[in-house]
N, C-alpha and C positions, 0 to 999 in steps of 0.2 A: 479342505473342508472349513466351513465357517463355524464360529462358536455357537453353542446352543442358544436359542432365542428366548426360551422361557415360554413359548407358545403352547397351544393345545396338545402338541405331541411330545413336549419335553418330559423325559422320564417314562414315556409310554413304551410298552412292550409290543412290538409289531412283527407280523409275519407278512412277507410279500412273496407270492408265488409267481413263477415265470420271471424271476428277477435276475437271471443270468445276463440279460441284455435288454435293449429296447425300453419300453415303458416301465417294466418292472424294475430294471436296474436304476432308472431315473427316479422312481418312487423311493426305492431303498436309499439312494443317495440323499434325496431331499429330506427324508425322515431322519436319517442320521444327523444331518446338518441342523435339524430342529431339536436335537437332543434325545431322540428316541433310541431304544435298544432294538435292533433289527435282526431277524432271521431271514436269510436269503435262501429261497427255495427255487430249484429249477430241475427239470428232468435231465439236463446236461450238467453232470456233476462238476466238470471242469469249469464251465461258465459260472456256476454258483460259487465255487471256491474262489475264482478270480475276482468276482464282484465283491464278495465278502472280505477278501484280503485287502482290496483297494479301499474299502470303506471302514474297516475295523468292525465289521459285523460278523455274524455267525452263519456259516453255510450249513444248511440241512437239505442236501439234494434228494430228489425222489419224485415220485408220481403224486401230483396234487389233484387227481381226478377220481381214481378208484377208491372204493370204500376202505380197502386196506392201506392204500397210499396216503389218503387224507388222515386216517387215524394215526399212522406212524409219524407223519409230519407234525400234527398237533401235539402228540405225546412228546416228541423230541423237542419241539419249541417250548413247551411248558417246562420241561426239564432244564433247558438252557436258560430261559428267561424268568422262570418262576411263575409264569402265567401269560395270558395273551389279552391285551387290551384292544388291539387293532388287527384285523385280518383283511388283507388285500387279496381278493380272488382275482388275480390278474392273468394267470396262465390261460392261454387260448389257442385254438387251432383254426386256421382259415383254409377251407377246402373249396375248390371250384366245382362247377357242375350244376345241373338243374335236377329235374325229376328223374333223370337217367343217371345221376351220380350213384356210384356203388354203395351198397349197404354199409360197407366199412367206413365210408366218408360220413354218412349220416350218423353212424354209431359214434365215431370219434368226436364229431362236433357236439353231439348230445352229452357224451360223457364228460368232456373237458369243459365246454362252454356253459353247461347247465348243472350237471350232477356234481361237478367239483364244488360248485357254490352250495348246493343243497346239502351235501355231505359234511362240508365244513360247518355250516350253520347248525346242523343237527348236533354236532359235538360241542360247539361253542356256546349255544344258547343256555344250557342249564347253568353254567358258571356265570354268564353275563346277567341272566335274569335274577340269580340269587344275590348278586352284589349290586344290581341296579344300574349297570353301565357296560357298554361294549360298543365297538364301532366296526362295521362291515363295509368295505369298499369293493364294489363289483366293477371290474372293467368290462363294459358292455359293448361300446362302439356305437356310432351313429346308425349303423346297420340295424340296431335294435329298436331305434325310433323310426327309421325310414325303411330302407332295404339296401341290398348290395347286389347290383346287377351282375350276373355271371356266377353267383354263388348262393344257391338255394340253401344248402346245409348251414352255411355261416349265418345267413339272414334269419332263418327260422330259429336257430339255436340262440342267437343274440336277442331276438324278440322274447324268447322264453327266459333268458337271463334277466332282462329288464323286468319282466312280469314277476319273477321271484323276488328281485330287489324291492319292487313296489310292495309286494305282499309282506315282506319282512318289516318294512317301515310302517305300513298301515297297522300291522298286528302288534308290534312291540315298541313303537316309539314312546308310548306313555310309560313304559317300564325301563327307559334309559338306554335302549338299543338304538344307536344312530346308524343310518344306512345311506350310502352314497352310490349313485350310478354314474360311472365315467363313460361319456359317449362322444369321443372324438371322431372326426372324419379321418382323413389321411394323416398318418404319422410315419416318419421315416424309420420303419422297422422291417423285419423280415416278412411279416404278413403282407405289407404293401408291396415289397419286392416280389413275393410269390404270386401276387395278384396279376402281375404282368401288365400287358398293354391296357386291359380293361381297368385295372386299378389305377394306373398312371393317368388314364384319360379321365376317370371320375374324380380322382383325389390328388393327383400329383401337383397341380398348380398351387394348391393351398396347404400342402402337407406341412405339418409342424415337426419340430425336433422333440424327442421324448422329454427333454428337460423342460420345455415349454408346457407340456401337458402336466408334468409333475407340479409345476408352480400353480396351475389352476386347481389341482387337487388340494394343495395346501390352503388356498384361498377358500375353497368350498368347505373344508373342514372347519376353518376359523369362523365362517359365516353360518355353519350348520345348514348347508344347502344340499338337498337330495340330488338334484340333477346337475351334473358337471358337463358344461359344453365348452370345451376349449376353442371350438369354431362357433362363434356366436350366431352365424347365419343358419345353423342347424335349427335354432328355435323357430325361425320363420318357415323353414321347410316343414317342420313338425306341425306347426299351426295350419299350414296349407293342406297337409295330408289329412288333418282332422276335420277341417271345415269345408274342403272341396276335394273329396277323395277322387272323383272322376277326373277333375282337372289335373290333379297331381299325378294320377296314374297315366293320363295321356302324355304329360310332359316326360315322365320316366320312360314310357314306351318309345317316345320320340328319340330320347337319348339312346335307348337300346338299339333302335334301328340305325342310328348313326354309328354306333360301335360296330355292329355287324357289318355295316357297309365300309368300315375303315375310315370314317370321316372324323371321328372324335379324337 
């Protein structure tokens, strides 16, 4: 690990959920390198412990989605660190399927990808508003700006996660609460692996390593930018979606047909 940089995270007390591997582990490593104190959370206790041991961080394994799990995590993190300055709601689930996806898939996507963020914010905001500062980093995905073919629960829940992050920023920015929405496309993580052929067809060619994503997060924090786009081309897709929705939907449907026909 490198020496602390004295940057905006130096000395800050950070919680990163879903940090046993992937983007979360990369964020935890980047934050420690910046001089932050970090709590590593993951549902996989072994993965959380391994990441924390490697980084010299603190492992607090457990559920980062349910009301009870989020409350236990925040209470333990406060006890370990003395408070929380930065909360990274990074834990997420990617489930495939469309309107016919089972209720359990929709429920899991909503609980983890949305309500985990809402429940954390509910508990963090009183302290942050009282002292006039706090930072919430939501791992959303480009699916929250665009869509994810083959996965309606993931797409819908990530749109909701982005909407909540926007609401937080619009409501509390003037009171010192800073919010960031991390929206990468393909990243070499388990979620991309689980997406199978469709995920590889859509995102494999431009997939980034988690460490590259973490570096973009550090830049966005230093620049106080809300929207974090590790894949710059997503900005163009997002603009096209807003200004020419029919054209954008037509292009996405063309891609869907190619995937179904096995040509992508």
